[in-house]
MIDOSE-1310 file (N, C-alpha, C; in nm, 2 decimals, decimal comma, always signed):
residues 201
mpae	+0,08/-0,12/+0,00/+0,00/+0,00/+0,00/+0,09/+0,12/+0,00; +0,08/+0,21/-0,10/+0,16/+0,33/-0,11/+0,11/+0,42/+0,00; +0,21/+0,49/+0,07/+0,18/+0,58/+0,18/+0,14/+0,71/+0,12; +0,06/+0,78/+0,20/+0,02/+0,92/+0,17/-0,04/+0,94/+0,03
sfdv	-0,14/+0,87/+0,00/-0,21/+0,88/-0,13/-0,36/+0,89/-0,11; -0,43/+0,97/-0,18/-0,58/+0,98/-0,16/-0,64/+0,86/-0,21; -0,57/+0,77/-0,29/-0,63/+0,65/-0,34/-0,67/+0,56/-0,22; -0,61/+0,58/-0,11/-0,63/+0,49/+0,01/-0,77/+0,51/+0,06
lgwf	-0,84/+0,62/+0,03/-0,98/+0,64/+0,07/-1,07/+0,53/+0,02; -1,04/+0,47/-0,09/-1,13/+0,37/-0,14/-1,09/+0,23/-0,10; -0,99/+0,22/-0,01/-0,94/+0,08/+0,03/-0,99/+0,04/+0,16; -1,06/+0,12/+0,24/-1,10/+0,09/+0,37/-1,25/+0,09/+0,39
negw	-1,30/-0,02/+0,44/-1,45/-0,03/+0,47/-1,48/+0,01/+0,61; -1,38/-0,01/+0,70/-1,40/+0,03/+0,84/-1,39/+0,18/+0,86; -1,43/+0,23/+0,98/-1,42/+0,37/+1,01/-1,28/+0,42/+1,01; -1,27/+0,55/+0,98/-1,14/+0,62/+0,98/-1,12/+0,68/+1,12
tarm	-1,00/+0,71/+1,16/-0,96/+0,78/+1,28/-0,87/+0,90/+1,24; -0,86/+0,99/+1,33/-0,77/+1,10/+1,31/-0,63/+1,06/+1,27; -0,58/+0,96/+1,35/-0,44/+0,91/+1,33/-0,43/+0,85/+1,20; -0,53/+0,77/+1,15/-0,52/+0,71/+1,02/-0,50/+0,81/+0,91
aldl	-0,59/+0,92/+0,92/-0,58/+1,02/+0,82/-0,45/+1,09/+0,82; -0,39/+1,12/+0,94/-0,27/+1,19/+0,94/-0,15/+1,10/+0,89; -0,16/+0,97/+0,91/-0,06/+0,88/+0,87/-0,07/+0,84/+0,72; -0,19/+0,83/+0,67/-0,20/+0,77/+0,54/-0,24/+0,87/+0,43
lpen	-0,29/+0,99/+0,46/-0,33/+1,08/+0,36/-0,22/+1,19/+0,34; -0,21/+1,24/+0,21/-0,10/+1,33/+0,19/-0,13/+1,47/+0,24; -0,03/+1,54/+0,28/-0,05/+1,68/+0,31/-0,08/+1,76/+0,19; -0,16/+1,86/+0,20/-0,20/+1,94/+0,08/-0,24/+2,08/+0,11
ngpr	-0,23/+2,17/+0,01/-0,27/+2,30/+0,03/-0,41/+2,33/-0,03; -0,48/+2,23/-0,07/-0,61/+2,25/-0,13/-0,72/+2,22/-0,04; -0,80/+2,11/-0,07/-0,92/+2,08/+0,01/-0,88/+2,05/+0,16; -0,97/+2,08/+0,25/-0,96/+2,05/+0,39/-1,01/+1,91/+0,41
vevl	-0,93/+1,83/+0,48/-0,96/+1,69/+0,50/-0,98/+1,67/+0,65; -1,10/+1,64/+0,70/-1,13/+1,61/+0,84/-1,19/+1,47/+0,86; -1,19/+1,43/+0,98/-1,25/+1,30/+1,02/-1,36/+1,32/+1,13; -1,48/+1,28/+1,10/-1,59/+1,29/+1,20/-1,67/+1,16/+1,20
dgcv	-1,67/+1,11/+1,32/-1,75/+0,98/+1,34/-1,71/+0,87/+1,25; -1,58/+0,86/+1,22/-1,53/+0,75/+1,14/-1,54/+0,78/+0,99; -1,59/+0,90/+0,95/-1,60/+0,93/+0,81/-1,50/+1,04/+0,77; -1,43/+1,03/+0,65/-1,35/+1,14/+0,60/-1,43/+1,24/+0,53
vvtp	-1,42/+1,37/+0,57/-1,50/+1,48/+0,52/-1,40/+1,57/+0,44; -1,42/+1,58/+0,31/-1,33/+1,67/+0,23/-1,41/+1,79/+0,19; -1,35/+1,91/+0,22/-1,42/+2,03/+0,19/-1,33/+2,12/+0,10; -1,38/+2,16/-0,02/-1,30/+2,25/-0,11/-1,26/+2,38/-0,04
sgcl	-1,16/+2,44/-0,10/-1,12/+2,58/-0,05/-1,24/+2,67/-0,06; -1,25/+2,76/+0,03/-1,36/+2,86/+0,03/-1,35/+2,97/-0,07; -1,45/+3,06/-0,07/-1,45/+3,17/-0,16/-1,34/+3,27/-0,12; -1,31/+3,36/-0,21/-1,20/+3,46/-0,18/-1,23/+3,54/-0,06
drrt	-1,36/+3,58/-0,04/-1,40/+3,66/+0,08/-1,36/+3,58/+0,21; -1,39/+3,45/+0,21/-1,36/+3,37/+0,33/-1,21/+3,36/+0,35; -1,14/+3,34/+0,25/-0,99/+3,33/+0,26/-0,93/+3,47/+0,30; -0,99/+3,58/+0,25/-0,94/+3,71/+0,29/-0,96/+3,73/+0,44
vqre	-1,08/+3,70/+0,49/-1,12/+3,72/+0,63/-1,03/+3,63/+0,72; -1,00/+3,51/+0,67/-0,92/+3,42/+0,75/-0,78/+3,48/+0,76; -0,72/+3,53/+0,66/-0,59/+3,59/+0,66/-0,59/+3,72/+0,75; -0,68/+3,81/+0,73/-0,68/+3,93/+0,81/-0,70/+3,90/+0,96
lgyl	-0,80/+3,82/+0,99/-0,83/+3,79/+1,13/-0,71/+3,71/+1,19; -0,65/+3,62/+1,12/-0,54/+3,55/+1,18/-0,42/+3,64/+1,21; -0,40/+3,74/+1,12/-0,29/+3,83/+1,15/-0,31/+3,92/+1,27; -0,44/+3,97/+1,28/-0,47/+4,05/+1,40/-0,47/+3,98/+1,53
lkqa	-0,53/+3,86/+1,53/-0,54/+3,78/+1,65/-0,40/+3,73/+1,69; -0,31/+3,71/+1,60/-0,17/+3,67/+1,64/-0,11/+3,77/+1,73; -0,12/+3,90/+1,69/-0,06/+4,01/+1,77/-0,12/+4,01/+1,91; -0,25/+4,00/+1,92/-0,32/+4,01/+2,05/-0,29/+3,89/+2,14
ahrv	-0,29/+3,77/+2,08/-0,27/+3,65/+2,15/-0,13/+3,63/+2,20; -0,04/+3,67/+2,12/+0,10/+3,66/+2,17/+0,13/+3,75/+2,29; +0,06/+3,86/+2,30/+0,09/+3,95/+2,42/+0,06/+3,88/+2,55; -0,03/+3,78/+2,55/-0,07/+3,71/+2,67/-0,01/+3,56/+2,67
gmwp	+0,08/+3,53/+2,58/+0,15/+3,40/+2,58/+0,07/+3,29/+2,52; -0,03/+3,32/+2,43/-0,10/+3,22/+2,36/-0,06/+3,21/+2,22; -0,10/+3,10/+2,15/-0,04/+3,07/+2,02/-0,16/+3,06/+1,92; -0,17/+3,15/+1,83/-0,27/+3,15/+1,73/-0,23/+3,08/+1,60
yhev	-0,33/+3,00/+1,54/-0,30/+2,93/+1,41/-0,43/+2,94/+1,33; -0,42/+2,92/+1,20/-0,54/+2,89/+1,12/-0,52/+2,76/+1,04; -0,63/+2,69/+1,03/-0,63/+2,56/+0,97/-0,53/+2,47/+1,02; -0,52/+2,46/+1,15/-0,43/+2,36/+1,22/-0,51/+2,23/+1,24
nvis	-0,44/+2,12/+1,23/-0,50/+1,99/+1,26/-0,52/+1,98/+1,41; -0,65/+1,95/+1,45/-0,68/+1,94/+1,59/-0,74/+1,81/+1,61; -0,68/+1,73/+1,70/-0,73/+1,59/+1,73/-0,82/+1,59/+1,85; -0,94/+1,53/+1,84/-1,03/+1,51/+1,95/-1,08/+1,37/+1,95
gddl	-1,01/+1,29/+2,03/-1,04/+1,14/+2,03/-1,00/+1,09/+1,89; -1,10/+1,02/+1,82/-1,07/+0,97/+1,69/-1,11/+1,07/+1,58; -1,16/+1,19/+1,62/-1,20/+1,29/+1,52/-1,08/+1,38/+1,49; -1,08/+1,44/+1,37/-0,98/+1,53/+1,33/-1,06/+1,66/+1,28
fipd	-1,04/+1,77/+1,35/-1,10/+1,89/+1,30/-0,99/+1,99/+1,25; -1,03/+2,07/+1,16/-0,94/+2,18/+1,11/-1,02/+2,31/+1,12; -1,02/+2,37/+1,24/-1,09/+2,50/+1,25/-1,02/+2,61/+1,17; -1,10/+2,71/+1,14/-1,05/+2,83/+1,07/-0,95/+2,91/+1,15
vail	-0,98/+2,91/+1,28/-0,90/+2,98/+1,38/-0,88/+2,90/+1,50; -0,76/+2,89/+1,55/-0,73/+2,82/+1,68/-0,63/+2,90/+1,76; -0,67/+2,92/+1,89/-0,58/+2,98/+1,99/-0,55/+2,87/+2,09; -0,42/+2,84/+2,09/-0,37/+2,73/+2,18/-0,29/+2,78/+2,30
rlsg	-0,29/+2,70/+2,40/-0,21/+2,73/+2,52/-0,06/+2,72/+2,50; -0,02/+2,64/+2,41/+0,12/+2,62/+2,38/+0,15/+2,61/+2,23; +0,28/+2,63/+2,20/+0,32/+2,63/+2,06/+0,30/+2,50/+1,99; +0,26/+2,50/+1,87/+0,25/+2,38/+1,79/+0,37/+2,36/+1,70
ggqt	+0,48/+2,44/+1,72/+0,60/+2,43/+1,64/+0,65/+2,29/+1,63; +0,67/+2,25/+1,51/+0,73/+2,11/+1,48/+0,63/+2,00/+1,48; +0,50/+2,04/+1,51/+0,39/+1,93/+1,52/+0,31/+1,93/+1,40; +0,25/+1,81/+1,37/+0,16/+1,80/+1,26/+0,02/+1,83/+1,31
amdi	-0,01/+1,79/+1,43/-0,15/+1,81/+1,49/-0,13/+1,84/+1,64; -0,24/+1,90/+1,69/-0,24/+1,93/+1,83/-0,37/+1,87/+1,89; -0,36/+1,84/+2,02/-0,48/+1,78/+2,09/-0,57/+1,90/+2,12; -0,70/+1,87/+2,11/-0,80/+1,98/+2,13/-0,80/+2,03/+2,27
hhav	-0,75/+1,96/+2,37/-0,75/+2,01/+2,50/-0,64/+2,12/+2,52; -0,56/+2,14/+2,42/-0,47/+2,26/+2,43/-0,54/+2,39/+2,38; -0,66/+2,37/+2,33/-0,73/+2,49/+2,26/-0,80/+2,57/+2,37; -0,77/+2,70/+2,36/-0,84/+2,80/+2,45/-0,96/+2,86/+2,37
llge	-0,95/+2,87/+2,24/-1,05/+2,93/+2,15/-1,04/+2,86/+2,02; -1,15/+2,82/+1,96/-1,16/+2,77/+1,83/-1,27/+2,85/+1,75; -1,24/+2,88/+1,63/-1,33/+2,97/+1,55/-1,36/+2,92/+1,41; -1,48/+2,95/+1,36/-1,52/+2,91/+1,23/-1,57/+3,04/+1,15
ivsp	-1,53/+3,04/+1,02/-1,58/+3,14/+0,93/-1,69/+3,07/+0,85; -1,82/+3,12/+0,87/-1,93/+3,05/+0,81/-1,93/+3,05/+0,66; -1,94/+2,93/+0,60/-1,94/+2,91/+0,46/-2,09/+2,90/+0,41; -2,12/+2,96/+0,30/-2,26/+2,94/+0,25/-2,31/+2,80/+0,24
gnrr	-2,22/+2,71/+0,20/-2,26/+2,57/+0,18/-2,25/+2,49/+0,30; -2,19/+2,54/+0,41/-2,17/+2,47/+0,54/-2,23/+2,54/+0,66; -2,34/+2,61/+0,64/-2,39/+2,69/+0,75/-2,43/+2,61/+0,87; -2,49/+2,49/+0,85/-2,53/+2,41/+0,96/-2,40/+2,36/+1,04
kdii	-2,30/+2,32/+0,96/-2,18/+2,27/+1,03/-2,11/+2,38/+1,11; -2,10/+2,50/+1,06/-2,03/+2,61/+1,12/-2,11/+2,68/+1,24; -2,25/+2,67/+1,22/-2,33/+2,74/+1,32/-2,38/+2,65/+1,43; -2,41/+2,52/+1,40/-2,46/+2,43/+1,49/-2,37/+2,31/+1,53
drpr	-2,33/+2,24/+1,43/-2,25/+2,11/+1,45/-2,12/+2,14/+1,52; -2,04/+2,23/+1,46/-1,90/+2,24/+1,50/-1,89/+2,30/+1,65; -1,97/+2,41/+1,68/-1,96/+2,46/+1,82/-2,01/+2,35/+1,92; -2,11/+2,27/+1,88/-2,16/+2,16/+1,97/-2,05/+2,06/+2,00
eyaa	-1,97/+2,03/+1,89/-1,86/+1,93/+1,91/-1,75/+1,99/+1,99; -1,72/+2,12/+1,97/-1,62/+2,18/+2,05/-1,66/+2,20/+2,20; -1,79/+2,23/+2,22/-1,84/+2,24/+2,36/-1,83/+2,11/+2,43; -1,86/+2,00/+2,36/-1,87/+1,87/+2,42/-1,73/+1,83/+2,48
vgvp	-1,62/+1,88/+2,43/-1,49/+1,84/+2,48/-1,43/+1,95/+2,57; -1,51/+2,06/+2,59/-1,47/+2,16/+2,69/-1,38/+2,28/+2,64; -1,38/+2,31/+2,51/-1,31/+2,42/+2,46/-1,37/+2,55/+2,52; -1,30/+2,63/+2,59/-1,36/+2,74/+2,67/-1,43/+2,85/+2,58
fflr	-1,38/+2,88/+2,46/-1,44/+2,99/+2,38/-1,45/+2,94/+2,24; -1,56/+3,00/+2,18/-1,59/+2,97/+2,04/-1,61/+3,11/+1,97; -1,55/+3,13/+1,85/-1,56/+3,25/+1,78/-1,62/+3,22/+1,64; -1,72/+3,30/+1,60/-1,78/+3,28/+1,47/-1,78/+3,40/+1,39
vdlr	-1,74/+3,39/+1,27/-1,75/+3,51/+1,17/-1,85/+3,47/+1,06; -1,94/+3,55/+1,04/-2,04/+3,53/+0,93/-2,03/+3,64/+0,83; -2,03/+3,59/+0,70/-2,01/+3,69/+0,59/-2,14/+3,70/+0,50; -2,25/+3,67/+0,56/-2,38/+3,67/+0,48/-2,40/+3,81/+0,42
nrvp	-2,43/+3,81/+0,29/-2,45/+3,93/+0,21/-2,33/+4,02/+0,22; -2,21/+3,97/+0,24/-2,08/+4,04/+0,24/-2,08/+4,15/+0,35; -2,16/+4,13/+0,46/-2,16/+4,22/+0,57/-2,11/+4,14/+0,69; -1,98/+4,15/+0,72/-1,92/+4,06/+0,82/-1,97/+4,09/+0,96
tial	-2,00/+3,98/+1,04/-2,03/+3,99/+1,18/-1,94/+3,90/+1,26; -1,91/+3,93/+1,38/-1,83/+3,85/+1,47/-1,91/+3,83/+1,59; -1,90/+3,70/+1,64/-1,97/+3,67/+1,77/-1,87/+3,58/+1,85; -1,86/+3,61/+1,98/-1,78/+3,53/+2,07/-1,87/+3,47/+2,17
yelt	-1,84/+3,34/+2,20/-1,92/+3,26/+2,29/-1,83/+3,20/+2,40; -1,88/+3,19/+2,52/-1,80/+3,13/+2,63/-1,88/+3,01/+2,68; -1,80/+2,90/+2,71/-1,86/+2,78/+2,75/-1,91/+2,79/+2,90; -2,04/+2,77/+2,92/-2,10/+2,78/+3,05/-2,19/+2,67/+3,07
egey	-2,17/+2,58/+3,17/-2,25/+2,47/+3,20/-2,27/+2,38/+3,07; -2,16/+2,36/+3,00/-2,17/+2,27/+2,88/-2,22/+2,33/+2,75; -2,26/+2,46/+2,75/-2,31/+2,52/+2,63/-2,24/+2,65/+2,61; -2,23/+2,69/+2,48/-2,18/+2,82/+2,45/-2,28/+2,93/+2,47
rpva	-2,25/+3,04/+2,54/-2,34/+3,15/+2,56/-2,27/+3,27/+2,51; -2,34/+3,36/+2,43/-2,28/+3,48/+2,37/-2,23/+3,58/+2,48; -2,11/+3,63/+2,45/-2,06/+3,73/+2,54/-2,02/+3,86/+2,47; -2,00/+3,86/+2,34/-1,97/+3,98/+2,26/-2,01/+3,95/+2,11
aaaa	-2,06/+4,06/+2,05/-2,10/+4,04/+1,91/-2,10/+4,18/+1,84; -2,07/+4,19/+1,71/-2,08/+4,32/+1,64/-2,09/+4,29/+1,49; -2,15/+4,38/+1,42/-2,16/+4,37/+1,28/-2,08/+4,48/+1,22; -2,05/+4,47/+1,09/-1,97/+4,57/+1,02/-2,03/+4,71/+1,05
gtrf	-1,93/+4,81/+1,07/-1,97/+4,94/+1,10/-1,98/+4,97/+1,25; -1,97/+4,87/+1,34/-1,96/+4,88/+1,48/-1,84/+4,82/+1,53; -1,81/+4,82/+1,66/-1,69/+4,77/+1,72/-1,71/+4,64/+1,79; -1,64/+4,54/+1,75/-1,64/+4,41/+1,82/-1,53/+4,42/+1,93
vmre	-1,57/+4,40/+2,06/-1,47/+4,41/+2,17/-1,48/+4,28/+2,25; -1,37/+4,22/+2,27/-1,37/+4,10/+2,36/-1,26/+4,12/+2,47; -1,29/+4,07/+2,59/-1,20/+4,08/+2,70/-1,13/+3,95/+2,74; -1,19/+3,84/+2,70/-1,14/+3,71/+2,73/-1,15/+3,63/+2,60
pfef	-1,05/+3,54/+2,58/-0,94/+3,50/+2,67/-0,82/+3,60/+2,66; -0,84/+3,71/+2,58/-0,74/+3,82/+2,58/-0,82/+3,94/+2,52; -0,76/+4,05/+2,53/-0,83/+4,17/+2,48/-0,80/+4,18/+2,33; -0,91/+4,21/+2,26/-0,91/+4,22/+2,11/-1,03/+4,30/+2,07
sidp	-1,01/+4,39/+1,97/-1,12/+4,47/+1,92/-1,10/+4,50/+1,77; -1,21/+4,51/+1,70/-1,20/+4,53/+1,55/-1,34/+4,57/+1,50; -1,34/+4,65/+1,40/-1,47/+4,67/+1,32/-1,47/+4,55/+1,22; -1,57/+4,47/+1,23/-1,57/+4,35/+1,14/-1,56/+4,39/+0,99
adll	-1,60/+4,51/+0,95/-1,59/+4,55/+0,81/-1,44/+4,55/+0,76; -1,35/+4,57/+0,86/-1,21/+4,57/+0,82/-1,16/+4,43/+0,78; -1,23/+4,33/+0,81/-1,19/+4,19/+0,78/-1,18/+4,16/+0,63; -1,27/+4,23/+0,55/-1,27/+4,20/+0,41/-1,15/+4,27/+0,34
geea	-1,09/+4,37/+0,41/-0,97/+4,43/+0,36/-0,98/+4,50/+0,22; -1,10/+4,55/+0,20/-1,12/+4,61/+0,07/-1,09/+4,75/+0,06; -0,99/+4,78/-0,02/-0,96/+4,92/-0,04/-0,97/+4,94/-0,19; -1,01/+5,06/-0,23/-1,04/+5,09/-0,37/-0,91/+5,06/-0,45
apde	-0,92/+4,97/-0,55/-0,81/+4,95/-0,64/-0,79/+5,06/-0,74; -0,67/+5,09/-0,78/-0,66/+5,20/-0,88/-0,74/+5,17/-1,01; -0,80/+5,27/-1,06/-0,88/+5,26/-1,19/-0,78/+5,27/-1,30; -0,75/+5,16/-1,36/-0,65/+5,16/-1,47/-0,69/+5,24/-1,59
saea	-0,82/+5,24/-1,62/-0,87/+5,31/-1,73/-0,85/+5,46/-1,71; -0,88/+5,50/-1,58/-0,86/+5,65/-1,55/-0,72/+5,69/-1,56; -0,63/+5,60/-1,51/-0,48/+5,63/-1,52/-0,44/+5,64/-1,66; -0,49/+5,56/-1,75/-0,45/+5,56/-1,89/-0,49/+5,69/-1,96
e	-0,60/+5,75/-1,91/-0,64/+5,88/-1,97/-0,55/+5,99/-1,92
């Protein structure tokens, strides 16, 4: 059996585990490959807006998290038992340097950028899964109608309860697990591009 080939997906009838996926499937910069309840879930790369928000948010969170000794990542492999998650945003208690994956119990905050085709996963399923294993905070960014909103939830008695939220044009402010604020509109990073036709004139 050749190692690290997607062909292996057709060779197993039994359920998959996070460790099997990490050992047998190739690393890639394209589709996201996760494992949930024994099934491999492959998700194509998101739209340009989603990737822009992920880049901008990751950059800004990195500065804020490092000030309090936490480690921010985006699209990091997170192992939860036999499941393998790849959240859009992960704030960890320790560095993942040199690692392929991190245990979910190192996560202080996990976040998802809602995709139009995966709204149920990002709004209902994924936070429920993170809450079940005790991740203290969940962050959600929604880009519906290209109007970014951010909401932060804190785990209380086994469920996430909202503690801060804001839409584009207002200020999102959070105090825990570290101080961070932003106008969600800034996440799209849209500045007027030069009008080439005007320059030609």
